[in-house]
C-alpha positions in Angstrom: -40.8 212.8 109.0 -41.4 215.6 111.5 -44.7 217.3 112.1 -43.3 220.4 110.3 -43.6 218.5 107.0 -47.4 218.6 107.3 -47.2 222.4 107.7 -45.6 222.9 104.3 -42.0 223.6 105.4 -40.0 222.0 102.6 -36.9 219.8 103.1 -34.0 220.4 100.7 -31.2 217.9 100.0 -28.1 218.6 98.0 -25.8 216.0 96.6 -22.2 215.8 97.7 -21.0 217.0 94.3 -23.4 219.9 94.5 -24.9 219.3 91.1 -28.3 217.8 92.2 -30.9 219.1 94.6 -34.2 217.6 95.9 -37.0 219.5 97.6 -39.6 217.6 99.5 -42.8 219.3 100.7 -46.4 218.5 101.6 -49.2 219.7 99.4 -52.9 218.9 100.1 -53.0 215.1 100.6 -49.5 214.1 99.5 -45.8 214.8 99.3 -44.3 216.7 96.3 -40.8 215.9 95.2 -38.8 218.4 93.0 -35.5 217.1 91.6 -33.1 219.2 89.6 -29.8 218.0 88.1 -27.4 220.5 86.6 -25.7 219.5 83.3 -22.7 221.7 84.2 -21.7 223.6 87.4 -22.9 223.4 90.9 -25.6 224.9 93.1 -24.1 227.9 95.1 -25.3 227.2 98.6 -25.3 229.9 101.3 -22.5 229.6 104.0 -23.3 227.2 106.8 -22.2 227.7 110.4 -19.8 225.1 111.8 -21.7 222.3 113.4 -25.0 223.3 111.9 -27.0 220.4 110.4 -29.5 222.6 108.6 -29.9 225.9 106.7 -33.1 227.8 106.5 -34.1 229.3 103.2 -37.2 231.3 102.4 -39.1 230.8 99.2 -37.3 233.7 97.4 -33.9 232.2 98.3 -34.9 228.8 97.1 -36.1 230.2 93.8 -32.7 232.0 93.4 -30.8 228.9 94.3 -32.7 226.8 91.7 -32.1 229.6 89.1 -28.3 229.4 89.7 -28.0 232.7 91.6 -25.4 232.7 94.4 -27.7 233.5 97.4 -24.7 234.6 99.6 -23.8 237.3 97.1 -27.2 238.9 96.9 -27.7 242.2 98.7 -31.3 243.1 99.7 -32.4 246.6 99.9 -34.0 247.6 103.3 -37.8 247.0 103.2 -39.9 250.2 103.2 -42.0 250.6 106.3 -44.7 253.3 106.6 -44.0 256.1 109.0 -45.8 255.9 112.4 -49.0 257.9 112.7 -49.0 261.0 114.8 -51.8 263.1 116.1 -54.7 260.6 115.6 
């Protein structure tokens, strides 16, 4: 296990059939393993670049994946940023 595991970066493993997923992460003194098996259907994974060995998902994308949402089809609205201050 790499040092990143101790920093809370979860590892995700998906079965070849795509109907099972495991998430392994570190939480205060021990590893936590989440396992989910679909009764029907498959997890819709985001596209992977050719030759890539890993895909990075943020917490929101992981939650959508576990809820059965196709992450590749989701469009995010641009985040609001406050206008810059002038004259102060």
